[in-house]
C-alpha positions in Angstrom: 0.0 0.0 0.0 2.7 2.5 1.0 4.8 1.5 -2.0 1.9 2.5 -4.3 1.6 5.9 -2.6 5.4 6.4 -2.8 5.4 5.5 -6.5 2.5 7.9 -7.2 4.2 10.7 -5.3 7.4 10.1 -7.2 5.6 10.2 -10.5 3.7 13.3 -9.4 7.0 15.0 -8.5 8.6 14.1 -11.9 5.6 15.4 -13.7 5.8 18.7 -11.8 9.5 19.0 -12.6 8.8 18.3 -16.3 6.1 20.9 -16.4 8.4 23.5 -14.8 11.2 22.7 -17.3 8.7 23.1 -20.2 7.5 26.4 -18.7 11.1 27.7 -18.6 11.9 26.6 -22.1 8.7 28.1 -23.6 9.2 31.3 -21.7 12.7 31.6 -23.1 11.4 31.0 -26.7 8.5 33.5 -26.4 10.3 36.3 -24.6 14.0 36.1 -25.6 13.7 39.3 -27.7 12.2 41.2 -24.8 15.1 40.6 -22.4 15.9 38.4 -19.4 13.4 40.3 -17.1 10.5 39.3 -19.3 11.7 35.7 -19.4 11.9 35.6 -15.6 8.4 37.2 -15.4 7.1 34.4 -17.7 8.7 31.8 -15.5 7.6 33.1 -12.1 4.2 34.6 -12.8 3.0 33.4 -16.2 2.3 29.7 -16.3 -1.2 30.0 -17.8 -0.2 32.9 -20.0 3.0 31.2 -21.2 1.0 28.1 -22.0 -1.6 30.0 -23.9 0.9 32.1 -25.8 2.9 29.1 -26.6 0.0 27.5 -28.3 -0.9 30.7 -30.1 2.7 30.9 -31.5 3.4 27.2 -31.8 3.4 27.1 -35.6 5.4 30.3 -35.9 8.1 29.1 -33.5 7.9 25.4 -34.7 7.1 24.1 -31.2 3.9 22.2 -31.8 5.3 18.9 -30.7 6.7 20.5 -27.5 3.3 22.1 -26.8 1.5 18.8 -27.4 3.7 17.0 -24.9 3.4 19.8 -22.4 -0.4 19.5 -22.7 -0.1 15.8 -22.2 2.0 16.4 -19.0 -0.6 18.9 -17.7 -3.4 16.4 -18.3 -1.5 13.7 -16.4 -0.9 16.1 -13.6 -4.6 16.9 -13.3 -5.6 13.3 -13.4 -2.9 12.4 -10.7 -4.2 15.2 -8.4 -7.8 14.1 -8.8 -6.8 10.4 -8.3 -4.9 11.2 -5.1 -7.8 13.3 -3.8 -10.3 10.5 -4.5 -7.9 7.9 -3.0 -7.4 9.9 0.3 -11.1 10.7 0.4 -12.0 7.1 0.4 -9.1 5.6 2.5 -8.3 8.6 4.7 -4.9 10.3 5.1 -1.9 8.1 5.7 -1.3 7.4 9.3 1.8 8.9 10.9 4.4 6.8 12.7 
């Protein structure tokens, strides 16, 4: 039981790291002409905006495959969060030692 929770949390962490890496990369591609301050702004504050603008400019920048995979990662992230919420709602939180 706890091994399944550990594997799920590890997968969840890897998905979050992957999403953050894609956010950094897309922010760099979108805002590189506007300077490093705009890139940092896109990374720190603009997750939804960066994602939306990435899709709007995907053909222009040639990043359609990257955006598709980022969408896939976000979908898996949402499904994982909902799955963990349902699991803990049914079984209760894990007991502390």
